MIDOLUM-726720 format. One record per residue: x, y, z of N, C-alpha, C, CB in turn; residue in one letter. Coordinates in steps of 0.001 Angstrom, whole numbers, plus 524288, in hexadecimal, padded with zeros to 5 digits. Each point is the difference from the previous one (the first is absolute). Glycine has a CB too. Layout:
REM MIDOLUM-726720
XYZXYZXYZXYZa
...
END
This chain:
REM MIDOLUM-726720
29CB98D4665833B7FB207FE81802717FB638028E7FD27804A27FEF8808A9m
7FBF3805EB7F5F17FBE3802BD7FD237FF077FD627FABC8026F808678047Am
801B97F5DB7F90A7FF8F7FD667FAEB7FCE27FAEE8008F8089D803F17FD20k
7F8277F9488071D7FD3A7FB18800F97FA17800FB80069807F97FC64804A6k
7F680807AC7FE527FA78801478008D7FDAB801C27FAD2801948027C8094Dy
801618008F7F3C27FE2D801C47FAEA7FEEA7FB5B7FC678051B808528011Bf
7FE757F3E17FEC97FF4C7FB5F7FCBC7FB4F7FCC3801C08099D7FFE47FE59l
7F58F7FFB9806C57FB757FD1E801FB7FAEC802A27FE4B8054A7FCF7807B9m
7FA7A808257F8C27FB4D802E67FE767FF247FF987FA218014A8063080784i
802DA7FA5C7F57A7FF9A7FFA47FA567FE067FAA27FE52807448067F7FF28l
7FACD7F564803237FE457FABC7FE887FA537FF1280194809367FCCB800F5s
7F51D805668036F7FA8A7FF81801A77FC5F802B17FC1C802DE7FFA380965t
7FE98804FF7F4E57FCD6802E57FC397FFAF7FD057FAD48029B8087F80448v
801B57F5617F9FA8000D7FD177FB117FC957FB268006C8090D8034F7FE11i
7F7547F9D2806447FCBB7FB5C800B67FA3D801678003B807557FBB3804B9l
7F76B8088B7FDE67FA8A801A8800547FDE3801687FAA78018C8033D8090Da
801927FF527F3BD7FE49801807FAB97FF327FB387FC99804CA80875800D8a
7FE837F3A67FFBB7FF967FB477FCCF7FB6A7FC9C801948098E800437FEC8c
7F4E17FFFA8061F7FBED7FC81801D37FA9C802878000A806B17FB9180552s
7F8CF8092F7F8B37FAF2802908000F7FC437FD427FC458044A8088580248s
7F6DF7F6F37FF707FC137FD797FCBE7FCB7804317FD647FFD17F80B805DDt
7FE4B806DD7F5707FCD7803EE7FD4A7FAD9800EC802D48041E7FD667F785p
7F9CF80745807F37FB01801518026D7FB827FDA17FCE0803D68085A8038Bs
7F7947F7A27FED47FB517FE107FD537FF2A803127FAF77FBF27FD5A808A1i
804D1807C67F79C7FF3F803467FB5E803C47FE707FBA17FCFC8075A805C4k
807E67F77F7FBAD803E37FE727FC187FEDA7FAA77FDAA8068D80553804BFe
7F6937F7747FE197FED27FAB27FE257FABC7FFAA7FD3A805587FC8A80753m
7F81C807EA7F7F47FACC8001F7FDAF7FFF6803487FB127FC0F7FED2808D2t
801707FF217F3247FEFC802FD7FB3B7FA1C800A07FF8C808417FC9D7FB75d
7F60680838803C07FA60801227FF8D7FEBA801D97FA787FF92802598099Ar
7FBE77FBFD7F49A7FE18801927FAD87FA50801A88009B806437F9CB7FB47y
7F82F80A42801EB7FA94801C0800347FEB48028F8053A7FDA17F8DD7F9CBg
7FD4E80775807597FE1D8029D804B57FFB07FC10804817FAE48067F7FA80d
809537F92180884800237FC688047980158802EC8050A802AA7F8A97F9FEt
7FC9980C84806058018780328804817FD117FEA3805028021E807017F9C6d
7F90D7F702805C67FCFB7FEC8804B4801B67FAE2802897F884804D97FC26s
80ACC7F8398013C801E77FB06802158054C800E98029C7FB247FADC7F8F9i
805158040D80C04804E08008F802F5802777FA9F800B37FC8C80807804B8q
808837F7AB7FAAA802D47FB2580114802358009A8057C802467FE467F651i
7FBA17FEA780D5780148800BE8057D804417FC57801F67F6F4802F580145t
80A0F7F8C77FBEA804047FC59801C2801DA7FCBD7FB617FC0F7FFB380911d
808E27FEC07F735802547FCC07FBF3803EB7FC6A802A57FEBC806F77F8F8m
800B07F3EB80641803867FC35802788014B7FBB37FC1F7FC3C801F5808E7r
8080B7FB567F82A8014C7FB737FCCA802FD7FC13803468003C805877F7DFs
7FF637F59080686802B37FBBC802988013E7FBDC7FBE27FB65801D1808B0i
808CC7FB5A7F82D801527FBAE7FC7E7FE147FAFF80296807FF804C27FC3Fv
7F48E7F8808010D7FDE57FB05801E4801437FBCC7FC027F8B58048B804F8r
809BF7F7507FCC68017A7FBAC7FC8180311801F47FB457F8097FB18802E5n
80B46808D07FDF980354802017FBDA7FD5F803BF7FC3D804BF7F7E0800CDg
7F65180994800437FD17803757FC7B7FE22804CC803057FD267F8497FA78v
8037F80C4A803347FE72804EB8026F7FA128008A8000D8086A8041B7FD13l
7F5777FD35807837FA7480126800987FF868059C801F57FDBE7F66E801E1t
7FEF380CA57FB947FF3F80581801667FA75800DB801FD806A8802BE7F948a
7F8DC800D480A6E7FADC8018B801FE7FFBB805EC800147FF3C7F7C58057Eq
7FCC680A617F8067FF2B805A57FFC97FAA48012380249805D3800FF7F7FCv
7F9EB802A980BB07FB0A801938024F7FE778053C7FDB2801E57FB1280861t
7F962805227F56C7FE10804E57FDC07FAFB80191802CB804117FDE07F735i
7FB0480742809077FB5B80226802907FD8D804157FC7F803D27FE4B808E5k
7F6FD801B17F6FB7FD1D803C57FCD87FE1B804708037F7FD397F8E97F9ACn
8045D80BE28052E7FE718048F803117FB51802DD7FDA68093C800DE802D8d
7F4E07FD527F8AE7FBEE802DD7FD407FB387FC8D7FF34806CE805777FB87s
7F6437FBA5800717FB6D7FCE27FEB0801A47FA797FE577FB30808347FD46k
801277F4478025A801297FAB57FE4580303800447FAE27F7E77FC7980479s
80C24800707FB18803988009B7FBA4801877FAB07FDCD8035780858803E7n
7FCD57F7457F705801DA7FB577FD4D8053B801637FD847F6B67FCA37FE47l
80D62800B88036F80530800D97FDDA802337FAC07FE4980176807F2805C5v
802E17F8367F78C802A17FB217FE8D805B180063801BA7F9E67FE8C7F83Bs
808867FCE98086E805577FFD9801F0802EA7FB827FD777FD30803F880885y
807EC7FC317F7F2803557FB9E7FE838054D800C18029F7FB467FED57F746r
807AE7FCF7808F0805408001E8022C803E67FFA97FB837FCF17FBCF8087Bf
8075C807047F810804637FF707FC5E8046C7FD94803297FD41807E07FA48r
8047E7F38480419803ED7FD08802DF8056C8014F7FDF87F98A7F8C980199w
809FE808688020E8052C802017FEB4804307FC70802557FC7B8093D7FFAAv
807DA7F6087FD6D804557FCCA801CE8042B80332802C47FE397F9EC7F8B5g
805F680374808D1804488027C802E880249804B27FD26802027F75E803E5k
7FE18808747F6F6802548043A7FCED7FC318047C7FEF3805CD7F9627FBEAn
7F568806458061F7FC208041C7FF3C7FCD57FF7E7FB08805C9805A2804FDg
7FB3E7F64C7F7F67FD2D7FF2B7FB127FB477FC73800ED80868801217FADDm
7F3987FF90801F57FB657FC9D8004E801897FA647FECF7FA29807787FD60s
8038D7F4E4805908014B7FA7A7FF3F7FB657FCEE7FDC480654800A480766v
7F5678021D7F7617FB5B7FD5F7FDFF7FD09803C97FC8B7FF737FA30807F9f
7FDD7803B67F41C7FCB5803527FCB77FBE5802B58035B801777FA0E7F841d
7FC5980A25805BC7FC09802E5802E67FB717FC8280172802A3808247FB64e
7FB977F860809747FB3B7FD61801AA7FB5F802FC7FDBA804467FCAE80863e
7F740800C07F7587FB4C802C67FE597FDEA80322804A27FDDB7F8FC7F943s
7FF3C80B27805877FD9680330804147FBA97FCE68029D80231808497FB1Cw
7FD737F81080A0A7FBF27FD4A802FF7FC8F8041F802A2805E87F80E80188k
7F4E7807BA7FDA47FC8F803EA8025E7FEE67FECB805C37FBF3801827F734p
80344802A380BCC7FE647FF78805787FC78804A6801488086C7FB1B80286v
7F333803CC800287FC6B80417801B4800E6800FC805C77F94F7FD7D7F923t
807418077380838800EA80178805707FBEE804118017E809C37FE127FF57i
7F306800AF804817FC09803A7801DE8026C80484802FF7F9A47F8AB80071g
8037380B878001A801DE804A2802CA801A37FE85805907FA14805C87FA8Ek
80AA97FBC0806F7801F27FEFE8053E801FF7FA77800E87F9D8806A8802E4g
805E67F60A7F924801B67FA92800A9805B77FF4E7FE927F6F17FD0F7FE20q
80B517FECB80421805527FE5E7FEB87FFDF7FA697FE10803D18061F806BBs
800027F87B7F62D8007F7FA987FE3B805C37FEB17FF4A7F72D8006B7FB8At
80A117FAA28055A8054D7FE117FF11800277FD607FAAF8019C7FEC2809B2n
802638026F7F35E800D17FD947FAE4804FD7FCCC8005E7FB5B807677FB1Fi
8043C7F3A4803708046E7FC6F8004F801DD7FEBA7FA7B7FCA57FC3580887i
8087B803D07F6C9802527FE697FB0C804587FC1B801017FDBD808A87FBF5g
802877F359800DC804197FC0B800718032F800197FB007FA7B7FA5680603i
80A99806627FA98803728005C7FB747FFAA7FB087FCBC80604805F4804FCa
7F9F67FA8C7F5E07FF8C7FB747FC92805177FCFC7FF597F900804B67FB66p
80B4C7FD6B806B0805197FD8D7FF6D8035280125804D67FF74800CE7F624t
803E97FB8E80B698037C801028046F804138043C7FEE07FEAC7F6C5802ABp
801E580AD77F86B803B4804217FE997FE508055E801FF802597FAD37F81Ed
7F8A5805C7809477FE0880502801ED801E1800DA805977F80F7FF597FA22a
80AA180508806B9801EB80153805337FD58804E5802278088F7FBE37FDB7t
7F45B806B97FF017FD4D804C5801947FB43800B47FC74808758042C80345d
7F4637FFBD7FDEE7FB52800F37FCDB7FEC6805C47FFD77FC8E7F7328024Ff
8003C80A397F9F07FD9C805287FFBE7FA207FF137FF828081C8044E7FBC3r
7F4E07FF1E806C37FA537FF957FFEF7FDEF8041C7FC4B7FFAF7FC8C80948f
7FD09801D77F3067FDC7803A57FC337FA1A80054800DF807297FDEF7F966e
7F6EE806DC807017FA7A801128010D7FDE1803407FB7D8015B7FFA6809E3l
7FA127FEE07F4317FDD4802897FB5B7FA358010F800C0806AD7FB8D7FA5Cn
7F787808AF8035F7FA65801097FFBC7FDA47FBB27FCAA80123809EB80106q
7FAAA7F39D800D67FDB77FBAD7FD0F7FDCD802017FAE37FDEA7FB3C80850y
80354801D27F3787FE2A8019C7FAC97FD0E7FBA97FD668077F806057FF26q
END
């Protein structure tokens, strides 16, 4: 009986480890001085067979011009599309904005958000 409970607990732990989703920090790459920009939410949904991502960013400092792009990733964790170009966005002090990205190919099953100091 003890062995049965042990196996149940072990299988629960293994399933929980396999189903964990990466954190916002793990899904974000930052370049340059972007410390005043907080990423407050990250979501995705598949619509018509194509991944759509939404990232909410907030500016905690002075008015800031930053740039962003999405990196689209397939089931194997490899990039499925060439690098997107950087897109600028201005965020006033204390403001939030939603950034939407639509995968260029149905092969994309996940994404990474890249934030850069505008240059």
